[in-house]
Structure formats: structure tokens, C-alpha cells
ZAPA-737925 format. One record per residue: x, y, z of N, C-alpha, C in turn; residue number from 0. Coordinates in nm, 2 decimals, padded with zeros to 4 digits. Example, Ala and Ser with C-alpha at 12.3 -4.5 7.8 and 13.67 -1.06 7.14 Angstrom:
2
{{01.32,-00.57,00.78},{01.23,-00.45,00.78},{01.32,-00.33,00.78},0};
{{01.28,-00.22,00.71},{01.37,-00.11,00.71},{01.29,00.00,00.79},1};
This chain:
226
{{-03.72,-01.34,-02.67},{-03.67,-01.34,-02.55},{-03.53,-01.29,-02.54},0};
{{-03.49,-01.21,-02.44},{-03.34,-01.17,-02.39},{-03.24,-01.29,-02.36},1};
{{-03.14,-01.27,-02.40},{-03.06,-01.34,-02.35},{-03.01,-01.32,-02.18},2};
{{-02.97,-01.41,-02.10},{-02.94,-01.41,-01.99},{-02.79,-01.34,-01.98},3};
{{-02.76,-01.25,-01.90},{-02.62,-01.20,-01.89},{-02.54,-01.28,-01.76},4};
{{-02.43,-01.34,-01.82},{-02.38,-01.42,-01.74},{-02.22,-01.38,-01.72},5};
{{-02.18,-01.33,-01.58},{-02.08,-01.28,-01.56},{-01.97,-01.40,-01.54},6};
{{-01.83,-01.41,-01.60},{-01.72,-01.48,-01.59},{-01.61,-01.41,-01.53},7};
{{-01.55,-01.48,-01.41},{-01.42,-01.42,-01.36},{-01.29,-01.44,-01.47},8};
{{-01.20,-01.34,-01.45},{-01.10,-01.36,-01.51},{-00.95,-01.35,-01.42},9};
{{-00.86,-01.41,-01.48},{-00.71,-01.38,-01.43},{-00.68,-01.23,-01.44},10};
{{-00.59,-01.18,-01.35},{-00.52,-01.08,-01.35},{-00.36,-01.11,-01.36},11};
{{-00.31,-01.07,-01.46},{-00.16,-01.11,-01.49},{-00.11,-01.01,-01.57},12};
{{00.05,-01.03,-01.60},{00.11,-00.98,-01.70},{00.10,-01.03,-01.83},13};
{{00.07,-00.97,-01.94},{00.06,-01.02,-02.05},{00.12,-00.92,-02.16},14};
{{00.14,-01.01,-02.30},{00.17,-00.93,-02.37},{00.10,-00.91,-02.52},15};
{{00.09,-00.80,-02.58},{00.00,-00.80,-02.72},{00.05,-00.69,-02.79},16};
{{00.06,-00.71,-02.89},{00.13,-00.58,-02.99},{00.27,-00.53,-02.94},17};
{{00.27,-00.40,-02.92},{00.39,-00.37,-02.86},{00.38,-00.35,-02.72},18};
{{00.27,-00.39,-02.64},{00.24,-00.37,-02.51},{00.28,-00.50,-02.43},19};
{{00.34,-00.48,-02.30},{00.35,-00.56,-02.18},{00.28,-00.52,-02.07},20};
{{00.17,-00.54,-02.04},{00.14,-00.47,-01.93},{00.04,-00.57,-01.83},21};
{{-00.01,-00.52,-01.72},{-00.10,-00.59,-01.63},{-00.22,-00.59,-01.70},22};
{{-00.29,-00.73,-01.72},{-00.40,-00.74,-01.78},{-00.50,-00.84,-01.72},23};
{{-00.64,-00.80,-01.74},{-00.75,-00.90,-01.70},{-00.75,-00.98,-01.82},24};
{{-00.73,-01.11,-01.81},{-00.73,-01.22,-01.89},{-00.83,-01.35,-01.88},25};
{{-00.87,-01.38,-01.98},{-00.95,-01.48,-01.99},{-00.96,-01.58,-02.14},26};
{{-00.93,-01.70,-02.12},{-00.93,-01.78,-02.23},{-01.06,-01.75,-02.30},27};
{{-01.05,-01.71,-02.44},{-01.18,-01.72,-02.52},{-01.27,-01.83,-02.52},28};
{{-01.23,-01.94,-02.47},{-01.33,-02.05,-02.47},{-01.44,-02.04,-02.38},29};
{{-01.41,-01.97,-02.27},{-01.49,-01.93,-02.16},{-01.64,-01.88,-02.21},30};
{{-01.61,-01.74,-02.27},{-01.71,-01.66,-02.31},{-01.77,-01.75,-02.44},31};
{{-01.69,-01.80,-02.52},{-01.72,-01.89,-02.62},{-01.83,-02.00,-02.60},32};
{{-01.81,-02.05,-02.47},{-01.92,-02.16,-02.44},{-02.03,-02.10,-02.38},33};
{{-02.02,-01.98,-02.32},{-02.15,-01.90,-02.27},{-02.23,-01.86,-02.41},34};
{{-02.17,-01.80,-02.48},{-02.22,-01.77,-02.61},{-02.31,-01.91,-02.70},35};
{{-02.23,-01.99,-02.70},{-02.27,-02.10,-02.79},{-02.39,-02.16,-02.70},36};
{{-02.39,-02.14,-02.57},{-02.52,-02.20,-02.51},{-02.66,-02.13,-02.46},37};
{{-02.63,-01.99,-02.53},{-02.74,-01.90,-02.55},{-02.73,-01.80,-02.45},38};
{{-02.62,-01.75,-02.39},{-02.60,-01.66,-02.30},{-02.53,-01.54,-02.35},39};
{{-02.52,-01.42,-02.27},{-02.43,-01.32,-02.29},{-02.33,-01.30,-02.18},40};
{{-02.21,-01.30,-02.25},{-02.09,-01.31,-02.16},{-02.02,-01.17,-02.12},41};
{{-02.03,-01.17,-01.97},{-01.94,-01.05,-01.94},{-01.83,-01.08,-01.84},42};
{{-01.68,-01.02,-01.86},{-01.60,-01.04,-01.81},{-01.58,-00.97,-01.67},43};
{{-01.56,-01.04,-01.57},{-01.56,-00.97,-01.41},{-01.40,-00.96,-01.39},44};
{{-01.33,-00.88,-01.41},{-01.18,-00.89,-01.35},{-01.17,-00.86,-01.18},45};
{{-01.09,-00.90,-01.13},{-01.08,-00.90,-00.97},{-01.11,-00.74,-00.95},46};
{{-01.19,-00.72,-00.83},{-01.23,-00.60,-00.78},{-01.22,-00.59,-00.62},47};
{{-01.26,-00.49,-00.56},{-01.26,-00.49,-00.42},{-01.38,-00.59,-00.36},48};
{{-01.36,-00.67,-00.26},{-01.46,-00.78,-00.24},{-01.58,-00.69,-00.19},49};
{{-01.60,-00.58,-00.16},{-01.69,-00.51,-00.12},{-01.78,-00.47,-00.22},50};
{{-01.74,-00.49,-00.35},{-01.84,-00.47,-00.48},{-01.90,-00.60,-00.52},51};
{{-01.89,-00.71,-00.46},{-01.94,-00.83,-00.52},{-02.09,-00.83,-00.52},52};
{{-02.18,-00.78,-00.41},{-02.30,-00.82,-00.40},{-02.36,-00.71,-00.52},53};
{{-02.30,-00.57,-00.55},{-02.38,-00.49,-00.64},{-02.34,-00.57,-00.79},54};
{{-02.23,-00.65,-00.80},{-02.20,-00.70,-00.92},{-02.28,-00.79,-00.94},55};
{{-02.28,-00.90,-00.85},{-02.38,-00.99,-00.87},{-02.53,-00.97,-00.90},56};
{{-02.58,-00.86,-00.83},{-02.71,-00.82,-00.86},{-02.72,-00.77,-01.01},57};
{{-02.62,-00.73,-01.09},{-02.67,-00.69,-01.20},{-02.66,-00.83,-01.32},58};
{{-02.64,-00.94,-01.25},{-02.60,-01.05,-01.33},{-02.73,-01.17,-01.34},59};
{{-02.76,-01.25,-01.45},{-02.84,-01.32,-01.44},{-02.77,-01.45,-01.39},60};
{{-02.64,-01.48,-01.38},{-02.57,-01.60,-01.36},{-02.44,-01.58,-01.32},61};
{{-02.35,-01.66,-01.26},{-02.20,-01.62,-01.22},{-02.13,-01.74,-01.26},62};
{{-02.03,-01.73,-01.35},{-01.92,-01.84,-01.37},{-01.82,-01.81,-01.31},63};
{{-01.75,-01.90,-01.20},{-01.63,-01.87,-01.15},{-01.51,-02.00,-01.23},64};
{{-01.43,-01.89,-01.32},{-01.37,-01.98,-01.39},{-01.21,-02.04,-01.32},65};
{{-01.14,-02.12,-01.42},{-01.04,-02.19,-01.37},{-00.93,-02.10,-01.33},66};
{{-00.81,-02.15,-01.28},{-00.68,-02.08,-01.26},{-00.59,-02.15,-01.16},67};
{{-00.57,-02.03,-01.09},{-00.42,-02.05,-01.01},{-00.49,-02.16,-00.87},68};
{{-00.41,-02.22,-00.82},{-00.44,-02.29,-00.69},{-00.50,-02.18,-00.57},69};
{{-00.60,-02.24,-00.50},{-00.67,-02.15,-00.41},{-00.57,-02.14,-00.27},70};
{{-00.55,-02.04,-00.24},{-00.42,-02.04,-00.13},{-00.48,-02.11,00.00},71};
{{-00.40,-02.21,00.05},{-00.44,-02.31,00.15},{-00.48,-02.22,00.27},72};
{{-00.43,-02.11,00.30},{-00.50,-02.03,00.45},{-00.62,-02.01,00.44},73};
{{-00.68,-02.03,00.30},{-00.83,-02.02,00.29},{-00.91,-02.13,00.35},74};
{{-00.83,-02.23,00.36},{-00.90,-02.35,00.41},{-00.79,-02.42,00.54},75};
{{-00.77,-02.32,00.59},{-00.68,-02.38,00.73},{-00.57,-02.46,00.71},76};
{{-00.51,-02.45,00.59},{-00.40,-02.55,00.58},{-00.28,-02.49,00.56},77};
{{-00.17,-02.56,00.56},{-00.02,-02.53,00.53},{00.00,-02.54,00.38},78};
{{00.08,-02.48,00.33},{00.08,-02.51,00.18},{00.19,-02.64,00.14},79};
{{00.13,-02.71,00.07},{00.22,-02.82,00.04},{00.32,-02.75,-00.09},80};
{{00.44,-02.82,-00.08},{00.54,-02.77,-00.18},{00.51,-02.79,-00.32},81};
{{00.40,-02.86,-00.36},{00.36,-02.84,-00.47},{00.24,-02.78,-00.54},82};
{{00.20,-02.70,-00.44},{00.12,-02.59,-00.44},{00.14,-02.47,-00.51},83};
{{00.09,-02.43,-00.60},{00.13,-02.31,-00.69},{00.15,-02.16,-00.57},84};
{{00.18,-02.06,-00.62},{00.16,-01.94,-00.60},{00.03,-01.88,-00.56},85};
{{00.01,-01.81,-00.45},{-00.14,-01.77,-00.43},{-00.16,-01.67,-00.53},86};
{{-00.29,-01.64,-00.57},{-00.35,-01.55,-00.63},{-00.45,-01.46,-00.54},87};
{{-00.41,-01.39,-00.45},{-00.51,-01.34,-00.34},{-00.60,-01.25,-00.38},88};
{{-00.59,-01.16,-00.48},{-00.68,-01.08,-00.53},{-00.80,-01.14,-00.60},89};
{{-00.77,-01.24,-00.66},{-00.87,-01.34,-00.71},{-00.95,-01.41,-00.59},90};
{{-00.88,-01.48,-00.50},{-00.93,-01.56,-00.40},{-01.05,-01.46,-00.32},91};
{{-00.99,-01.35,-00.30},{-01.07,-01.26,-00.22},{-01.18,-01.24,-00.28},92};
{{-01.18,-01.19,-00.41},{-01.27,-01.13,-00.49},{-01.38,-01.25,-00.54},93};
{{-01.33,-01.36,-00.58},{-01.43,-01.46,-00.60},{-01.48,-01.54,-00.50},94};
{{-01.44,-01.55,-00.38},{-01.50,-01.61,-00.29},{-01.62,-01.49,-00.24},95};
{{-01.60,-01.35,-00.24},{-01.69,-01.27,-00.23},{-01.80,-01.29,-00.32},96};
{{-01.80,-01.31,-00.46},{-01.88,-01.34,-00.56},{-01.99,-01.45,-00.51},97};
{{-01.90,-01.55,-00.48},{-01.98,-01.68,-00.43},{-02.06,-01.65,-00.33},98};
{{-02.03,-01.58,-00.24},{-02.11,-01.56,-00.12},{-02.24,-01.49,-00.18},99};
{{-02.19,-01.38,-00.27},{-02.31,-01.28,-00.29},{-02.40,-01.35,-00.36},100};
{{-02.37,-01.46,-00.47},{-02.43,-01.52,-00.54},{-02.53,-01.62,-00.47},101};
{{-02.45,-01.69,-00.37},{-02.55,-01.76,-00.28},{-02.66,-01.72,-00.22},102};
{{-02.61,-01.59,-00.14},{-02.70,-01.50,-00.09},{-02.83,-01.47,-00.14},103};
{{-02.80,-01.43,-00.27},{-02.90,-01.36,-00.37},{-03.00,-01.48,-00.44},104};
{{-02.95,-01.61,-00.44},{-03.00,-01.71,-00.52},{-02.95,-01.71,-00.67},105};
{{-02.85,-01.64,-00.71},{-02.81,-01.63,-00.84},{-02.74,-01.76,-00.86},106};
{{-02.80,-01.81,-01.02},{-02.74,-01.94,-01.04},{-02.59,-01.94,-01.05},107};
{{-02.51,-02.03,-01.03},{-02.37,-02.03,-01.01},{-02.29,-02.17,-01.06},108};
{{-02.20,-02.13,-01.14},{-02.12,-02.26,-01.19},{-01.98,-02.25,-01.16},109};
{{-01.92,-02.31,-01.09},{-01.78,-02.31,-01.08},{-01.68,-02.40,-01.16},110};
{{-01.59,-02.36,-01.23},{-01.51,-02.45,-01.31},{-01.37,-02.46,-01.26},111};
{{-01.33,-02.60,-01.22},{-01.21,-02.63,-01.19},{-01.18,-02.57,-01.05},112};
{{-01.07,-02.44,-01.07},{-01.07,-02.37,-00.93},{-01.19,-02.31,-00.89},113};
{{-01.30,-02.29,-00.97},{-01.43,-02.24,-00.95},{-01.51,-02.33,-00.84},114};
{{-01.48,-02.46,-00.88},{-01.57,-02.56,-00.80},{-01.47,-02.57,-00.67},115};
{{-01.35,-02.56,-00.66},{-01.27,-02.56,-00.53},{-01.30,-02.46,-00.44},116};
{{-01.31,-02.34,-00.53},{-01.35,-02.21,-00.42},{-01.48,-02.21,-00.38},117};
{{-01.58,-02.29,-00.47},{-01.73,-02.31,-00.41},{-01.72,-02.40,-00.28},118};
{{-01.64,-02.51,-00.28},{-01.62,-02.59,-00.17},{-01.57,-02.51,-00.06},119};
{{-01.45,-02.43,-00.08},{-01.39,-02.36,00.05},{-01.49,-02.27,00.10},120};
{{-01.57,-02.18,00.01},{-01.65,-02.09,00.03},{-01.75,-02.16,00.17},121};
{{-01.79,-02.25,00.13},{-01.88,-02.33,00.23},{-01.82,-02.40,00.34},122};
{{-01.69,-02.40,00.35},{-01.61,-02.45,00.47},{-01.56,-02.57,00.44},123};
{{-01.52,-02.63,00.33},{-01.45,-02.75,00.26},{-01.32,-02.71,00.29},124};
{{-01.26,-02.82,00.26},{-01.13,-02.84,00.24},{-01.05,-02.91,00.08},125};
{{-00.93,-02.89,00.05},{-00.90,-02.96,-00.05},{-00.77,-03.03,-00.06},126};
{{-00.75,-03.14,-00.13},{-00.64,-03.20,-00.15},{-00.55,-03.12,-00.23},127};
{{-00.43,-03.10,-00.18},{-00.33,-03.01,-00.24},{-00.26,-03.07,-00.36},128};
{{-00.25,-03.20,-00.37},{-00.17,-03.25,-00.51},{-00.22,-03.38,-00.51},129};
{{-00.26,-03.42,-00.63},{-00.28,-03.55,-00.67},{-00.24,-03.58,-00.82},130};
{{-00.20,-03.70,-00.86},{-00.18,-03.72,-01.00},{-00.28,-03.80,-01.08},131};
{{-00.22,-03.77,-01.20},{-00.31,-03.85,-01.30},{-00.44,-03.78,-01.35},132};
{{-00.45,-03.65,-01.32},{-00.55,-03.55,-01.37},{-00.53,-03.47,-01.47},133};
{{-00.38,-03.46,-01.48},{-00.32,-03.37,-01.59},{-00.26,-03.46,-01.69},134};
{{-00.25,-03.44,-01.82},{-00.18,-03.50,-01.93},{-00.04,-03.45,-01.91},135};
{{00.00,-03.35,-01.93},{00.12,-03.28,-01.92},{00.13,-03.12,-01.89},136};
{{00.21,-03.04,-01.86},{00.22,-02.91,-01.85},{00.15,-02.88,-01.98},137};
{{00.07,-02.78,-01.96},{-00.01,-02.71,-02.06},{-00.09,-02.79,-02.18},138};
{{-00.11,-02.93,-02.13},{-00.20,-03.01,-02.22},{-00.32,-03.06,-02.15},139};
{{-00.43,-03.04,-02.20},{-00.57,-03.06,-02.15},{-00.58,-03.22,-02.17},140};
{{-00.59,-03.29,-02.07},{-00.60,-03.46,-02.07},{-00.75,-03.47,-02.08},141};
{{-00.80,-03.63,-02.08},{-00.94,-03.64,-02.09},{-00.94,-03.77,-01.99},142};
{{-01.05,-03.78,-01.91},{-01.08,-03.92,-01.85},{-01.22,-03.90,-01.82},143};
{{-01.28,-04.04,-01.79},{-01.45,-04.06,-01.78},{-01.47,-04.01,-01.63},144};
{{-01.60,-03.95,-01.61},{-01.66,-03.93,-01.50},{-01.81,-03.98,-01.50},145};
{{-01.84,-04.02,-01.37},{-01.98,-04.10,-01.35},{-02.06,-04.03,-01.28},146};
{{-02.20,-03.96,-01.33},{-02.26,-03.90,-01.28},{-02.33,-03.98,-01.14},147};
{{-02.38,-03.90,-01.02},{-02.44,-03.96,-00.89},{-02.58,-03.96,-00.94},148};
{{-02.66,-04.06,-00.93},{-02.80,-04.05,-00.97},{-02.88,-03.98,-00.89},149};
{{-02.98,-03.92,-00.93},{-03.06,-03.81,-00.83},{-03.01,-03.67,-00.81},150};
{{-02.89,-03.63,-00.88},{-02.82,-03.52,-00.87},{-02.88,-03.43,-00.99},151};
{{-02.85,-03.30,-00.97},{-02.87,-03.19,-01.07},{-02.77,-03.23,-01.18},152};
{{-02.66,-03.26,-01.13},{-02.56,-03.30,-01.28},{-02.62,-03.42,-01.34},153};
{{-02.66,-03.53,-01.26},{-02.72,-03.63,-01.34},{-02.84,-03.59,-01.43},154};
{{-02.93,-03.50,-01.39},{-03.02,-03.48,-01.46},{-02.98,-03.40,-01.59},155};
{{-02.89,-03.31,-01.59},{-02.82,-03.27,-01.69},{-02.73,-03.36,-01.82},156};
{{-02.67,-03.45,-01.74},{-02.58,-03.55,-01.81},{-02.59,-03.69,-01.74},157};
{{-02.70,-03.76,-01.77},{-02.73,-03.87,-01.70},{-02.63,-03.99,-01.74},158};
{{-02.55,-03.98,-01.82},{-02.45,-04.10,-01.86},{-02.32,-04.06,-01.83},159};
{{-02.23,-04.18,-01.80},{-02.09,-04.17,-01.83},{-02.03,-04.11,-01.92},160};
{{-01.95,-03.99,-01.90},{-01.88,-03.91,-02.01},{-01.72,-03.90,-02.00},161};
{{-01.67,-03.86,-02.10},{-01.51,-03.85,-02.10},{-01.53,-03.68,-02.10},162};
{{-01.43,-03.63,-02.02},{-01.43,-03.49,-02.01},{-01.30,-03.43,-02.00},163};
{{-01.29,-03.30,-02.06},{-01.13,-03.24,-02.07},{-01.09,-03.20,-01.91},164};
{{-00.96,-03.24,-01.90},{-00.95,-03.22,-01.74},{-00.78,-03.17,-01.75},165};
{{-00.76,-03.06,-01.66},{-00.63,-03.02,-01.64},{-00.63,-02.95,-01.48},166};
{{-00.60,-03.06,-01.38},{-00.61,-03.01,-01.24},{-00.51,-03.09,-01.17},167};
{{-00.45,-03.04,-01.07},{-00.39,-03.14,-00.99},{-00.40,-03.13,-00.82},168};
{{-00.53,-03.06,-00.80},{-00.62,-03.03,-00.68},{-00.73,-03.11,-00.69},169};
{{-00.82,-03.13,-00.58},{-00.95,-03.17,-00.58},{-01.01,-03.13,-00.43},170};
{{-01.14,-03.16,-00.44},{-01.23,-03.17,-00.31},{-01.16,-03.23,-00.21},171};
{{-01.16,-03.21,-00.08},{-01.12,-03.34,00.04},{-01.23,-03.33,00.12},172};
{{-01.28,-03.26,00.22},{-01.38,-03.26,00.30},{-01.48,-03.16,00.21},173};
{{-01.60,-03.23,00.20},{-01.70,-03.12,00.17},{-01.77,-03.01,00.21},174};
{{-01.78,-02.91,00.18},{-01.85,-02.75,00.24},{-01.98,-02.83,00.29},175};
{{-02.03,-02.71,00.37},{-02.15,-02.73,00.43},{-02.29,-02.74,00.34},176};
{{-02.35,-02.83,00.35},{-02.46,-02.90,00.26},{-02.44,-02.93,00.11},177};
{{-02.31,-02.93,00.07},{-02.26,-02.97,-00.05},{-02.28,-03.12,-00.07},178};
{{-02.33,-03.16,-00.18},{-02.32,-03.29,-00.22},{-02.22,-03.35,-00.35},179};
{{-02.16,-03.46,-00.33},{-02.07,-03.48,-00.46},{-02.19,-03.54,-00.56},180};
{{-02.17,-03.50,-00.67},{-02.27,-03.52,-00.79},{-02.21,-03.62,-00.93},181};
{{-02.07,-03.63,-00.92},{-01.98,-03.70,-01.02},{-01.83,-03.74,-00.96},182};
{{-01.82,-03.85,-01.00},{-01.68,-03.88,-00.95},{-01.61,-03.96,-01.07},183};
{{-01.45,-03.94,-01.07},{-01.35,-04.01,-01.17},{-01.37,-04.17,-01.14},184};
{{-01.29,-04.24,-01.19},{-01.25,-04.38,-01.19},{-01.21,-04.40,-01.06},185};
{{-01.09,-04.32,-01.04},{-01.01,-04.33,-00.89},{-01.10,-04.27,-00.78},186};
{{-01.22,-04.24,-00.79},{-01.30,-04.19,-00.66},{-01.29,-04.05,-00.65},187};
{{-01.21,-03.97,-00.74},{-01.19,-03.82,-00.69},{-01.33,-03.77,-00.72},188};
{{-01.38,-03.67,-00.64},{-01.49,-03.59,-00.67},{-01.47,-03.51,-00.76},189};
{{-01.58,-03.51,-00.89},{-01.55,-03.43,-01.03},{-01.64,-03.34,-01.03},190};
{{-01.79,-03.35,-00.95},{-01.88,-03.23,-00.95},{-01.92,-03.23,-00.82},191};
{{-01.98,-03.11,-00.77},{-02.05,-03.09,-00.63},{-02.15,-02.99,-00.64},192};
{{-02.25,-02.99,-00.59},{-02.37,-02.91,-00.59},{-02.43,-02.91,-00.46},193};
{{-02.53,-02.79,-00.45},{-02.62,-02.76,-00.35},{-02.75,-02.83,-00.39},194};
{{-02.82,-02.89,-00.28},{-02.93,-02.96,-00.32},{-03.05,-02.85,-00.36},195};
{{-03.13,-02.92,-00.43},{-03.23,-02.82,-00.48},{-03.31,-02.75,-00.36},196};
{{-03.37,-02.63,-00.37},{-03.38,-02.57,-00.51},{-03.25,-02.48,-00.55},197};
{{-03.15,-02.47,-00.48},{-03.04,-02.38,-00.51},{-02.99,-02.43,-00.64},198};
{{-02.92,-02.36,-00.74},{-02.87,-02.40,-00.85},{-02.72,-02.34,-00.84},199};
{{-02.65,-02.42,-00.79},{-02.53,-02.40,-00.74},{-02.42,-02.56,-00.76},200};
{{-02.35,-02.53,-00.86},{-02.28,-02.65,-00.95},{-02.13,-02.63,-00.96},201};
{{-02.05,-02.70,-00.90},{-01.92,-02.69,-00.95},{-01.85,-02.84,-01.01},202};
{{-01.76,-02.80,-01.14},{-01.74,-02.96,-01.20},{-01.59,-02.92,-01.22},203};
{{-01.54,-03.02,-01.19},{-01.37,-03.02,-01.17},{-01.29,-03.03,-01.30},204};
{{-01.36,-03.03,-01.42},{-01.31,-03.05,-01.55},{-01.32,-02.91,-01.60},205};
{{-01.29,-02.90,-01.75},{-01.31,-02.79,-01.82},{-01.41,-02.79,-01.94},206};
{{-01.52,-02.77,-01.93},{-01.62,-02.77,-02.03},{-01.60,-02.70,-02.13},207};
{{-01.53,-02.58,-02.11},{-01.51,-02.50,-02.25},{-01.39,-02.54,-02.32},208};
{{-01.33,-02.66,-02.27},{-01.24,-02.71,-02.37},{-01.28,-02.86,-02.44},209};
{{-01.41,-02.84,-02.43},{-01.50,-02.97,-02.51},{-01.62,-02.92,-02.59},210};
{{-01.69,-03.01,-02.64},{-01.80,-02.98,-02.72},{-01.94,-03.00,-02.65},211};
{{-01.94,-03.06,-02.53},{-02.07,-03.08,-02.48},{-02.10,-02.94,-02.39},212};
{{-02.22,-02.89,-02.43},{-02.26,-02.78,-02.40},{-02.40,-02.80,-02.27},213};
{{-02.40,-02.91,-02.22},{-02.52,-02.94,-02.15},{-02.51,-02.86,-02.01},214};
{{-02.41,-02.87,-01.96},{-02.37,-02.82,-01.82},{-02.41,-02.67,-01.81},215};
{{-02.35,-02.60,-01.95},{-02.37,-02.45,-01.94},{-02.51,-02.43,-01.98},216};
{{-02.55,-02.50,-02.08},{-02.70,-02.47,-02.09},{-02.79,-02.47,-01.99},217};
{{-02.76,-02.58,-01.92},{-02.83,-02.60,-01.76},{-02.84,-02.45,-01.68},218};
{{-02.69,-02.40,-01.66},{-02.67,-02.27,-01.61},{-02.75,-02.16,-01.69},219};
{{-02.75,-02.15,-01.83},{-02.81,-02.05,-01.91},{-03.00,-02.08,-01.88},220};
{{-03.02,-02.17,-01.86},{-03.18,-02.24,-01.86},{-03.20,-02.17,-01.70},221};
{{-03.13,-02.20,-01.60},{-03.16,-02.15,-01.48},{-03.17,-01.97,-01.48},222};
{{-03.06,-01.93,-01.57},{-03.04,-01.78,-01.53},{-03.18,-01.73,-01.60},223};
{{-03.25,-01.78,-01.71},{-03.34,-01.74,-01.77},{-03.46,-01.75,-01.73},224};
{{-03.49,-01.85,-01.62},{-03.58,-01.88,-01.54},{-03.69,-01.75,-01.45},225};
């Protein structure tokens, strides 16, 4: 049985390697590693013209929207908070187009951290621009427990309360159209969102690529293989 091809979005940033200091499409190796360990083939998707999104998604079996910079508040009709990071407009436009294309085509979709927030924004939701307690320190992944909402797709994958790797300072505020919350942190923060069955569209606020639990990604791979 052939492995499903899963596209994962990338950063677009200045980077140094060897003798070079150039603009680069970047992705922490943990993302493709998680896809590979879960039984999929990983394909990196650097920012492109949004008009290419549908053609790109048509060649994939599933899509992962990776973590990264804060979503520009104008995308959800808000003024930027002083603590909101600088925009990544090329990523925002490209990844929102990819999400729209995946939802239109019924392509299984997983949003991770920023990817979950973009899924919410794509469907008309809004974000809290800053909260405390979900980041250990700058550049340090923290951990905290999340509890699944019974009856959801996430709960079917991970039925028990678990401790997850986390690094974020923004979260879902108003849920987008048809989205439901499928996990919460102890402080009530929405930690996972999804579309109801039969769609396979799930977002998690934490970073599964930084942990050992493969169940969420294996769920995506299974949906991509179906």
C-alpha cells in the first residue's frame, strides 16, 4: 500500500548555512519527522501565489498547516495589540488559500498552533492576541494538560487527558463557522477545534511534532489513506 503524500507549509525567512546567508523556505525537521513516523510522505510547501493553492492541494492526500508567526489581525478585523508579532503576509495569504482549497476539496487538514488559528480565521473566527501561561520562556517549549471534549473527532483519537508540548501566546476567541471546540486547557483556553463529521479538519493549539504522541498525526494519515 502506498503512503499518502502530506503537504506541510513552511516559513519564508532569512537563514544562514555554510557560507550562505539567503532567503529560505524553512521548516523545523520535527514536522516532516512526525509525518514520516506516522506513516506518511512529507512534502514542503513554501509560500506561493494564492492562485496556485487549489492546484497544489489537488496533488496532495492531506495538508498540514504548520506553526509560526502571529496571524495579522486585519485578517479577522482587529487592530494589532502591542504584543502581537510582525505580520507574515505572504504566509497568511498562501495558507488561508490552501485551507480554503482543502476544505472545498474535502482534503484532510490538520492545523498546528498558528495553523489552528488560521483555520479559525479562515472560517470567520477571531483570536485573542495575547494570553499568559502557555509559553515556558522565549524559545523554550512548555507543557500543560489538555482535556478532550467527549464525542469529538479529537476525543476519538485521544480519549484521555494528556500533557502536551506548547508554545503560544494567542488562541481562539470566537469560533469560526461550523467549528466546535474539541479540547480545552485547565484555564478554559480552547486547545483543539474541528469541523463536524464527515469533514476531516482538525486544529490543535499545541505542537505534536515536539512530543512522542503520534495519535493526532496518525489520524490524519489514516484519513489521507482512506
